[in-house]
C-alpha positions as CSV (number, residue, x, y, z in Angstrom):
1,M,137.3,143.4,65.7
2,Y,135.3,140.1,65.4
3,S,135.3,136.4,66.1
4,I,134.4,133.9,64.7
5,G,131.7,131.0,66.2
6,I,130.7,127.2,64.5
7,D,128.1,124.9,65.5
8,I,128.2,121.6,64.4
9,G,125.0,119.8,64.3
10,G,124.3,116.6,63.3
11,T,123.0,117.6,59.7
12,K,124.7,121.1,59.4
13,I,127.4,123.3,60.6
14,A,126.7,126.6,61.3
15,G,128.6,129.5,61.2
16,A,128.9,133.8,62.1
17,L,130.6,136.5,62.8
18,V,130.1,137.9,65.8
19,N,131.1,141.5,67.3
20,D,132.0,142.1,71.3
21,L,128.5,143.1,71.9
22,G,126.9,139.1,70.7
23,E,125.7,140.9,67.4
24,I,126.1,138.3,64.5
25,I,127.6,140.5,61.7
26,T,126.9,137.9,59.0
27,K,126.0,133.9,59.2
28,T,126.2,130.9,56.9
29,Q,125.8,126.9,56.9
30,V,127.1,124.0,55.2
31,P,125.4,120.7,55.2
32,S,127.5,118.3,58.1
33,P,129.7,115.8,56.4
34,A,129.4,113.9,59.8
35,H,130.6,110.7,58.1
36,S,134.7,111.5,57.9
37,A,136.3,113.1,60.4
38,E,138.7,114.6,57.7
39,D,135.8,116.0,55.7
40,M,134.4,117.7,58.6
41,E,137.8,119.1,59.6
42,L,138.2,120.9,55.9
43,A,134.5,121.9,56.3
44,I,135.0,123.9,59.3
45,V,138.4,126.0,57.4
46,S,136.4,126.5,54.8
47,L,133.8,128.2,56.7
48,I,136.4,129.6,58.8
49,T,138.3,131.0,56.0
50,E,135.2,132.7,54.2
51,L,133.8,134.1,57.6
52,S,137.3,136.0,58.2
53,A,137.6,137.3,54.4
54,G,138.5,140.6,54.7
55,N,137.3,141.4,58.4
56,P,139.5,142.2,61.3
57,V,139.2,138.5,63.3
58,I,140.8,138.0,66.2
59,A,139.8,134.3,66.9
60,A,137.3,131.4,66.3
61,G,135.7,129.1,68.5
62,V,134.4,125.4,67.6
63,A,131.4,123.9,69.4
64,A,130.8,120.6,69.4
65,A,128.6,117.9,70.9
66,G,130.6,115.6,72.9
67,F,133.9,115.9,75.7
68,I,136.4,118.5,75.6
69,D,139.4,118.8,77.3
70,A,140.0,121.7,79.6
71,A,142.2,123.0,77.3
72,Q,139.8,123.3,75.1
73,S,141.4,121.5,72.5
74,T,141.3,118.4,72.2
75,V,138.0,116.4,71.5
76,Y,137.9,113.7,73.5
77,Y,135.0,111.4,72.3
78,A,131.9,113.2,70.0
79,P,128.9,110.5,69.4
80,N,127.9,111.9,66.4
81,I,131.3,112.7,64.5
82,A,134.3,109.9,64.1
83,W,136.6,111.7,66.9
84,R,138.4,110.0,69.1
85,N,141.2,112.2,70.9
86,E,141.1,114.3,68.1
87,P,143.8,117.0,68.5
88,L,141.1,119.6,66.6
89,K,142.5,122.8,67.9
90,D,145.9,122.1,67.0
91,K,144.9,120.5,63.4
92,L,142.8,123.8,62.3
93,E,145.6,125.8,64.1
94,A,147.8,124.6,60.9
95,K,145.8,125.4,58.2
96,I,144.1,128.8,59.8
97,D,146.4,131.8,61.2
98,L,144.5,132.2,63.9
99,P,143.6,131.6,67.5
100,I,141.0,128.5,68.1
101,V,139.4,127.4,70.8
102,I,137.2,123.9,71.1
103,E,134.4,123.8,73.7
104,N,131.0,121.7,74.3
105,D,128.2,122.6,72.4
106,A,125.5,122.7,75.7
107,N,128.6,124.7,77.8
108,A,128.8,127.5,74.4
109,A,125.2,128.1,74.5
110,G,125.0,128.5,77.8
111,W,127.8,130.9,77.8
112,A,125.7,132.9,74.9
113,E,122.7,132.8,77.2
114,Y,124.9,134.2,80.8
115,R,126.5,137.1,78.0
116,F,123.8,138.6,76.0
117,G,120.3,136.5,77.0
118,A,118.4,135.2,79.6
119,G,121.3,135.1,82.5
120,K,123.2,138.2,81.2
121,S,121.8,140.0,84.7
122,F,123.2,137.2,86.8
123,T,126.6,136.1,88.3
124,H,125.3,132.3,89.1
125,M,123.4,130.4,86.0
126,T,122.5,127.0,85.4
127,M,121.0,126.3,81.6
128,L,119.0,122.9,80.4
129,T,118.6,122.3,76.9
130,I,116.0,120.2,76.5
131,G,116.7,118.9,72.7
132,T,116.5,115.4,71.6
133,G,118.3,114.6,74.9
134,V,119.4,116.8,77.6
135,G,122.3,119.3,77.6
136,G,123.2,121.5,80.5
137,A,125.6,124.4,81.3
138,I,126.8,126.2,84.4
139,I,128.0,129.7,85.2
140,A,129.7,130.4,88.4
141,N,130.3,133.7,90.1
142,G,130.9,134.3,86.0
143,E,132.8,131.8,85.4
144,L,131.7,128.9,82.5
145,F,132.5,125.4,84.4
146,T,134.1,122.6,82.3
147,G,135.3,120.6,85.8
148,G,138.5,119.0,86.6
149,F,138.7,117.2,82.7
150,G,136.8,119.7,80.8
151,A,134.1,117.4,80.6
152,G,131.7,118.8,83.4
153,A,128.2,120.0,83.4
154,E,127.0,116.7,81.4
155,L,123.2,117.9,83.3
156,G,121.2,115.6,81.3
157,H,122.5,112.5,83.2
158,L,122.0,113.4,87.1
159,R,120.2,110.3,88.1
160,V,116.7,111.4,89.3
161,Q,115.0,107.7,89.7
162,P,117.5,104.8,90.8
163,D,117.0,101.6,88.5
164,G,115.1,103.8,86.6
165,L,114.9,104.0,82.5
166,E,117.6,103.2,80.7
167,C,119.1,106.0,79.2
168,G,121.6,106.5,75.7
169,C,124.8,106.8,78.4
170,G,123.8,103.3,79.7
171,Q,122.9,103.7,82.8
172,R,119.4,104.2,84.0
173,G,117.2,106.9,85.7
174,C,119.0,109.8,84.0
175,I,116.9,113.3,83.4
176,E,117.3,112.8,79.6
177,A,115.1,109.5,79.8
178,Y,112.5,111.8,81.6
179,A,112.8,115.1,80.1
180,S,113.9,115.4,76.9
181,G,112.4,115.7,73.2
182,R,112.4,111.6,73.2
183,A,110.9,111.4,76.8
184,L,108.1,114.3,75.6
185,L,107.2,111.9,72.6
186,R,106.6,109.0,74.9
187,Y,104.6,110.9,76.9
188,M,102.5,111.9,74.2
189,R,102.2,108.8,72.5
190,E,101.0,107.7,76.4
191,E,98.4,110.5,76.8
192,T,96.8,110.4,73.4
193,Q,96.9,106.4,73.5
194,N,98.0,106.9,69.8
195,P,101.4,104.7,70.1
196,Q,102.5,105.4,66.6
197,L,102.3,109.3,67.1
198,E,105.2,110.4,65.1
199,A,107.1,114.1,66.7
200,Q,105.4,116.3,63.9
201,E,102.2,115.8,64.9
202,G,102.9,115.9,68.6
203,K,103.8,119.1,67.4
204,K,100.5,120.2,65.8
205,L,98.7,118.9,68.9
206,L,100.3,121.0,70.9
207,E,100.0,124.2,68.3
208,D,96.0,123.3,68.3
209,G,96.3,123.3,72.3
210,D,95.3,119.9,73.2
211,P,94.9,118.9,76.8
212,A,96.5,115.5,76.1
213,A,99.3,117.3,74.6
214,W,99.7,119.7,76.9
215,R,99.8,117.1,80.1
216,A,102.6,115.7,78.4
217,V,104.3,118.5,78.7
218,S,103.3,118.9,82.7
219,T,105.1,115.3,82.9
220,L,108.0,116.4,81.4
221,G,108.3,119.8,83.2
222,G,107.6,117.8,86.3
223,W,110.8,115.8,85.9
224,M,113.0,118.9,85.1
225,G,111.6,120.5,88.3
226,V,112.7,117.5,90.5
227,A,116.0,117.7,88.7
228,C,116.2,121.7,89.0
229,A,115.7,120.8,92.8
230,S,118.7,118.4,93.1
231,L,120.7,120.8,91.1
232,S,119.9,124.0,93.4
233,A,120.9,122.3,96.3
234,I,124.5,121.5,94.9
235,L,125.1,124.5,92.8
236,D,122.7,127.3,94.4
237,P,122.2,129.1,91.1
238,Q,120.7,132.6,91.0
239,V,118.5,131.9,87.5
240,F,117.7,128.4,86.1
241,V,117.3,129.0,82.0
242,I,115.4,126.7,79.8
243,G,116.3,126.2,76.2
244,G,116.1,123.7,73.3
245,G,113.1,123.0,71.2
246,V,110.6,122.3,73.8
247,A,111.5,125.4,75.2
248,A,108.9,126.9,72.8
249,A,106.1,125.8,75.6
250,G,107.0,128.9,77.5
251,E,105.3,129.6,80.7
252,H,103.4,125.7,80.1
253,L,106.4,124.1,81.0
254,L,108.0,127.3,83.4
255,N,104.8,126.5,85.6
256,P,105.0,122.4,86.4
257,I,109.0,123.1,86.8
258,R,108.3,125.7,89.3
259,E,105.8,123.6,90.8
260,S,108.0,120.5,90.8
261,F,111.3,122.5,92.2
262,L,109.2,124.1,94.9
263,S,108.0,120.5,96.1
264,N,111.3,118.9,95.8
265,V,113.4,121.5,96.9
266,S,115.4,121.5,100.6
267,A,114.3,123.6,103.0
268,R,111.9,125.6,101.5
269,G,111.4,129.1,102.3
270,Y,115.0,129.0,104.0
271,H,116.5,130.7,100.9
272,P,116.2,132.5,98.3
273,E,114.7,131.1,95.4
274,P,116.2,131.2,91.8
275,E,114.2,132.0,89.2
276,F,113.5,130.4,86.1
277,R,113.9,131.4,82.4
278,I,113.4,130.8,78.8
279,A,116.4,131.1,76.7
280,E,116.3,134.3,74.2
281,M,119.3,133.1,71.7
282,V,117.5,130.2,70.4
283,N,119.3,129.1,67.4
284,D,121.9,131.6,67.5
285,A,123.3,130.8,70.8
286,G,125.9,127.8,69.9
287,V,127.5,130.4,67.2
288,V,127.9,133.4,69.7
289,G,128.7,131.6,72.7
290,A,131.5,130.0,70.1
291,A,132.9,133.3,68.8
292,D,132.7,134.9,72.5
293,L,134.3,132.2,74.3
294,A,137.3,132.8,71.8
295,R,137.6,136.5,72.1
296,R,137.9,135.8,75.9
297,H,140.6,133.7,74.8
298,A,142.2,135.9,72.8
299,E,142.3,138.5,74.8
300,K,143.7,136.9,77.6
301,L,147.0,135.9,75.2
């Protein structure tokens, strides 16, 4: 039996037919009509219909950025789509004869890493995704943690610097302001003394092994290590999985994270230290995680 995963991005909607081993059988994508909630709904229905045609599908999962309720049905708020208290599950199930699960995109990606990727040999995993912002997911004792209202694990808004830099959430000092892709570009501009440096130029500098660019990565990793030390004191994960575009730096990113973590962790040397790993699922994590969460939900019905 198969399940379908839909991952809604800022510019595209990706969809995949996935088996119970997390393997993608087929996948497709369409442009994201983020300007219209109605058009977005129709695009999701179209993708699910296309992927389920002629296949034994038991459920579909939809992953989107934003706050999702604990019942995995209503989108409280989506930053890039006109969804406010949107009963998305009910609307989709009215058009599709399948059980539907709605989940935060970072949670879906984290679940994929836990089930099939870098976290599959652990029962307690914390994932941090470094993209335009910083996303997060928590697996505790083999279960996805979503909080009392469903909107938990917003790890990018852990405050690491009182009265620090302003974050897009409206607060100051969040790790997202210090360890996101935007922050990396800021560090690169400072290190290269080029205030006009663009993201693609920064990427090229990293590919060329530019020392200033790599110092910027180390600065970002240092801040991420500070966040992981605080998270470790609360969550005590066996492994931190680092994903997102910046994770392509591999050990160049993990090494400063580890060093900073050890410098900031409580009671160092008196309890086991977590592993730090780079995410393995890359761009497929969202669709695979959404599909597996939907399959898991359907099997409990």
